Backbone bond lengths (Angstrom), bond angles and torsions (degrees), N, CA, C in turn:
res aa  C-N    CA-C-N  psi(-1)  N-CA   C-N-CA  omega(-1)  CA-C   N-CA-C  phi
1 M - - - 1.466 - - 1.487 112.37 -
2 K 1.289 120.70 -32.25 1.386 126.70 178.22 1.689 107.10 -67.63
3 N 1.260 111.58 -46.00 1.492 119.36 179.64 1.557 111.06 -58.68
4 R 1.354 112.45 -42.33 1.516 119.42 179.59 1.576 110.28 -62.73
5 I 1.273 117.38 -38.69 1.474 122.65 -178.74 1.505 107.12 -68.24
6 I 1.351 116.22 -43.82 1.485 117.04 178.02 1.519 114.60 -62.02
7 V 1.399 111.59 -42.73 1.446 115.66 175.67 1.519 113.21 -61.72
8 L 1.294 116.80 -39.73 1.479 116.95 -178.17 1.564 110.16 -68.58
9 I 1.296 115.79 -39.17 1.484 120.68 178.94 1.525 108.43 -62.62
10 T 1.249 118.79 -47.85 1.463 127.31 -178.24 1.524 109.05 -60.06
11 A 1.337 118.00 -46.12 1.365 126.98 177.20 1.565 111.72 -60.77
12 S 1.312 115.88 -40.45 1.444 120.25 -178.60 1.554 110.57 -73.48
13 L 1.288 115.12 -35.84 1.475 118.75 -179.65 1.609 105.49 -69.73
14 L 1.276 123.05 -45.70 1.429 125.49 179.93 1.609 109.84 -60.60
15 T 1.320 113.92 -39.67 1.448 115.65 -179.21 1.442 110.05 -67.73
16 A 1.380 120.46 -42.93 1.491 125.83 176.68 1.615 108.85 -58.54
17 A 1.284 112.47 -43.47 1.502 113.98 -176.39 1.609 110.42 -65.83
18 T 1.302 112.50 -40.68 1.479 118.19 176.76 1.560 112.50 -59.58
19 I 1.360 115.17 -46.99 1.409 118.78 175.31 1.457 114.16 -57.96
20 A 1.359 116.26 -45.59 1.378 120.77 178.17 1.526 118.23 -57.55
21 I 1.423 112.30 -37.39 1.498 118.40 177.64 1.497 109.24 -72.69
22 A 1.334 116.91 -39.48 1.457 118.34 -179.03 1.443 115.04 -72.77
23 A 1.286 119.52 -19.25 1.435 127.18 179.82 1.454 113.36 -63.48
24 N 1.368 120.28 -24.61 1.452 121.09 -177.43 1.569 106.17 -133.95
25 P 1.290 117.98 65.30 1.506 118.68 176.42 1.507 114.81 -68.75
26 L 1.309 119.66 158.04 1.498 120.21 177.25 1.521 107.48 -66.82
27 A 1.287 114.61 143.87 1.462 120.44 -177.48 1.620 109.31 -75.22
28 P 1.344 115.54 130.03 1.418 115.06 177.36 1.517 112.65 -63.25
29 L 1.301 115.43 146.54 1.489 125.39 -178.43 1.416 111.57 -108.23
30 S 1.332 119.26 53.19 1.451 123.81 -167.69 1.472 117.81 -76.94
31 T 1.250 122.56 -15.00 1.407 126.47 174.39 1.569 115.77 -121.37
32 P 1.293 115.57 155.56 1.554 110.41 173.42 1.491 120.82 -55.03
33 E 1.354 112.90 -32.12 1.620 117.51 175.49 1.547 108.12 -66.54
34 L 1.299 118.64 -41.48 1.454 120.88 -176.89 1.529 107.08 -64.53
35 K 1.362 115.83 -45.40 1.469 121.59 -175.23 1.553 109.58 -63.06
36 K 1.296 113.71 -35.94 1.561 124.19 -176.68 1.582 106.17 -71.62
37 T 1.252 115.77 -47.88 1.498 125.86 -162.21 1.436 112.61 -86.67
38 I 1.312 119.68 -53.59 1.437 119.67 -173.58 1.457 114.75 -66.70
39 S 1.356 118.08 125.58 1.538 125.84 -175.35 1.505 111.68 57.38
40 S 1.270 119.30 21.62 1.579 114.31 178.44 1.499 113.49 -75.27
41 N 1.292 116.21 -25.77 1.507 120.50 -175.94 1.420 114.97 -129.90
42 G 1.360 121.58 14.16 1.389 124.58 -178.63 1.483 115.03 79.25
43 K 1.209 123.68 11.66 1.465 127.71 179.30 1.493 111.01 -110.08
44 P 1.339 117.50 153.13 1.408 122.19 174.78 1.527 109.70 -66.15
45 T 1.377 117.39 154.83 1.462 123.29 178.61 1.512 109.31 -128.47
46 L 1.363 110.88 133.98 1.505 119.55 169.05 1.459 103.56 -91.30
47 V 1.388 116.65 124.87 1.393 119.35 168.62 1.484 109.43 -95.68
48 F 1.379 113.82 123.44 1.513 119.69 -173.30 1.447 109.29 -111.02
49 F 1.363 115.98 107.79 1.373 126.97 178.37 1.518 107.08 -84.95
50 Q 1.420 119.60 119.78 1.454 119.32 -176.18 1.462 115.09 -155.13
51 N 1.281 114.99 161.73 1.447 126.03 165.01 1.572 108.01 -107.96
52 P 1.401 118.30 100.10 1.404 117.07 -167.93 1.551 115.71 -61.01
53 Y 1.404 117.20 -7.85 1.413 119.52 176.10 1.510 113.08 -94.78
54 G 1.255 119.23 -6.23 1.497 124.12 -173.77 1.539 108.87 -85.22
55 G 1.296 115.84 141.65 1.484 120.30 179.91 1.475 114.30 -60.32
56 P 1.387 120.07 -50.12 1.515 119.93 178.19 1.526 112.27 -59.20
57 C 1.332 114.82 -39.37 1.500 117.98 177.65 1.468 114.20 -64.75
58 K 1.319 118.02 -35.50 1.467 126.37 176.99 1.575 108.30 -64.68
59 S 1.348 113.98 -45.17 1.463 119.58 176.09 1.490 114.60 -61.30
60 Q 1.340 112.54 -43.70 1.553 116.86 175.90 1.510 112.88 -63.73
61 K 1.361 120.07 -34.44 1.397 124.79 -176.43 1.544 105.98 -72.96
62 S 1.298 119.76 -30.90 1.501 121.15 178.44 1.469 107.75 -69.68
63 I 1.272 120.70 -44.18 1.412 126.99 179.42 1.567 109.15 -60.50
64 L 1.337 117.14 -47.57 1.485 120.94 176.29 1.518 111.87 -61.60
65 D 1.364 119.51 -36.56 1.423 122.25 178.08 1.492 110.59 -62.32
66 K 1.282 117.45 -43.71 1.428 125.28 178.80 1.551 111.61 -63.62
67 L 1.327 115.40 -41.82 1.475 122.20 177.80 1.530 109.52 -61.10
68 T 1.330 111.57 -48.42 1.439 120.95 -175.63 1.617 109.06 -58.69
69 E 1.285 115.06 -43.50 1.492 120.14 176.35 1.441 112.90 -63.92
70 Q 1.377 119.97 -41.59 1.429 122.51 179.44 1.562 113.92 -69.92
71 R 1.357 116.16 -35.12 1.457 117.46 -179.07 1.509 113.26 -94.49
72 K 1.285 118.80 2.12 1.572 119.17 174.26 1.458 114.48 36.77
73 G 1.324 119.06 68.95 1.377 121.99 168.68 1.466 119.50 75.67
74 S 1.322 115.75 17.11 1.509 115.69 179.15 1.491 112.59 -85.82
75 F 1.316 121.85 -3.34 1.464 121.66 171.24 1.525 109.95 -150.63
76 N 1.296 114.67 169.64 1.483 117.91 -176.59 1.479 108.81 -109.78
77 I 1.321 120.91 158.57 1.483 121.02 172.73 1.584 104.13 -127.46
78 A 1.241 114.93 127.57 1.556 123.84 168.60 1.427 111.22 -111.96
79 S 1.306 112.79 121.18 1.507 119.88 176.60 1.477 116.72 -89.33
80 V 1.268 116.51 136.74 1.404 122.82 175.62 1.521 107.92 -116.37
81 N 1.228 120.21 122.55 1.485 122.90 -170.26 1.510 112.49 -104.60
82 A 1.293 115.25 120.16 1.522 119.35 176.24 1.505 113.16 -59.12
83 M 1.302 117.35 -27.01 1.458 119.24 -174.75 1.583 110.07 -86.29
84 N 1.305 119.46 -4.60 1.407 123.29 -179.28 1.535 114.37 -102.82
85 Q 1.381 114.78 108.91 1.437 116.94 -175.64 1.473 113.84 -52.87
86 N 1.331 120.06 -30.19 1.410 120.19 179.85 1.554 115.73 -70.84
87 D 1.275 114.72 -13.84 1.434 122.15 -178.37 1.625 114.45 -91.91
88 Q 1.341 108.46 -12.31 1.619 115.93 -177.54 1.461 113.92 -50.76
89 K 1.272 120.23 -40.82 1.384 124.34 -174.76 1.559 112.38 -64.96
90 A 1.325 118.63 -35.34 1.415 125.10 172.21 1.555 112.29 -57.69
91 F 1.317 117.75 -42.55 1.358 121.86 -179.01 1.583 110.83 -63.90
92 N 1.252 116.40 -40.78 1.451 124.66 172.38 1.605 112.88 -61.20
93 D 1.342 112.74 -52.06 1.474 122.08 -178.91 1.498 112.93 -55.52
94 Y 1.370 113.78 -41.17 1.401 116.20 -176.28 1.567 113.44 -94.84
95 G 1.288 113.22 -4.53 1.546 118.16 178.58 1.474 109.14 71.84
96 V 1.250 124.68 36.50 1.464 128.96 178.21 1.449 109.56 -86.68
97 R 1.295 120.02 122.25 1.425 123.42 176.23 1.583 116.62 -122.07
98 S 1.375 113.91 -11.79 1.428 121.71 -178.89 1.496 109.54 -128.24
99 L 1.405 111.43 146.72 1.460 112.70 176.43 1.544 113.02 -123.16
100 P 1.267 118.70 155.58 1.494 129.89 -5.84 1.633 110.38 -67.64
101 S 1.245 117.32 160.49 1.457 118.57 177.75 1.682 103.33 -146.67
102 L 1.248 110.07 143.81 1.453 121.23 -177.36 1.526 111.09 -124.19
103 V 1.313 117.19 133.70 1.449 119.97 171.09 1.545 108.95 -128.48
104 L 1.216 118.65 133.27 1.488 122.50 -176.69 1.577 106.59 -103.56
105 V 1.295 112.61 123.96 1.507 119.44 179.87 1.497 105.55 -113.28
106 D 1.347 116.46 132.53 1.468 120.52 -178.63 1.527 110.75 -74.74
107 S 1.309 118.00 178.48 1.455 119.87 -175.44 1.476 112.45 -75.89
108 A 1.355 119.63 -5.92 1.468 121.91 175.29 1.585 110.76 -96.28
109 G 1.360 114.40 1.20 1.438 120.10 174.33 1.506 113.32 87.41
110 K 1.327 116.61 17.46 1.408 121.96 175.64 1.554 111.74 -100.12
111 I 1.362 113.71 148.08 1.460 117.26 176.31 1.514 105.95 -71.96
112 S 1.334 112.78 126.36 1.445 123.74 -176.25 1.578 105.97 -98.55
113 R 1.303 115.37 -46.87 1.511 120.17 -171.30 1.506 110.66 -153.50
114 V 1.335 116.68 135.77 1.486 121.08 173.15 1.473 102.78 -111.95
115 F 1.216 117.43 114.59 1.477 127.01 175.15 1.502 111.04 -66.06
116 S 1.324 117.42 149.36 1.405 119.56 166.68 1.524 116.24 -62.09
117 P 1.317 117.71 139.51 1.517 114.29 -178.69 1.553 113.74 -54.22
118 G 1.224 117.16 151.90 1.491 123.05 179.61 1.485 109.54 108.48
119 I 1.403 111.64 177.72 1.430 117.33 -175.31 1.573 110.84 -69.89
120 Q 1.280 111.50 131.06 1.498 117.10 175.17 1.557 111.58 -107.13
121 N 1.230 119.08 133.30 1.473 124.52 -177.07 1.557 109.43 -74.76
122 I 1.307 108.36 165.22 1.503 116.06 -170.94 1.616 109.10 -68.37
123 E 1.300 115.04 -30.88 1.491 120.74 176.27 1.377 113.03 -62.76
124 A 1.317 120.63 -46.94 1.553 125.14 -177.35 1.548 110.15 -67.97
125 I 1.327 117.13 -39.06 1.468 119.82 177.51 1.542 109.07 -68.59
126 S 1.356 117.74 -44.80 1.472 121.04 179.64 1.502 110.60 -60.80
127 S 1.300 117.38 -44.22 1.461 120.75 176.77 1.523 114.13 -59.04
128 A 1.308 117.73 -41.58 1.375 120.20 178.09 1.578 113.13 -67.88
129 L 1.295 113.93 -35.00 1.554 118.31 174.58 1.503 110.83 -69.63
130 D 1.244 116.93 -35.18 1.450 121.12 179.10 1.488 110.77 -72.54
131 G 1.301 122.78 -26.08 1.378 124.87 -178.65 1.621 115.34 -83.83
132 L 1.343 114.26 -2.36 1.451 117.46 172.79 1.598 109.10 -83.60
133 K 1.203 107.95 144.31 1.485 116.55 -179.33 1.482 108.79 -105.59
């Protein structure tokens, strides 16, 4: 009985450690822009999955432009374009199926947050950026 408890506790700890490691995987660098932008200057990066012709994506871009102006170079934006065949691998690598979508990558190149698909307001994005250490 005592051995079973030890085995269960050990298994639980190993499972928790595995989940913690998997929670912050390295961001895939599937496109030239992602390779160039993510972790290039020690700043976090917002990966913006978009169709530049779509209304919701245009709205999200406008919000990101305002945020970029407010934060004056404190983060990078890497755009992944649904209309560009060379960007398709990134959609698969990040599991993006809906647009617009945002993924926050920390300065170490690890995925910090995957936002719900759809337009994110400036407050939600700012809060996520502020939460990075």
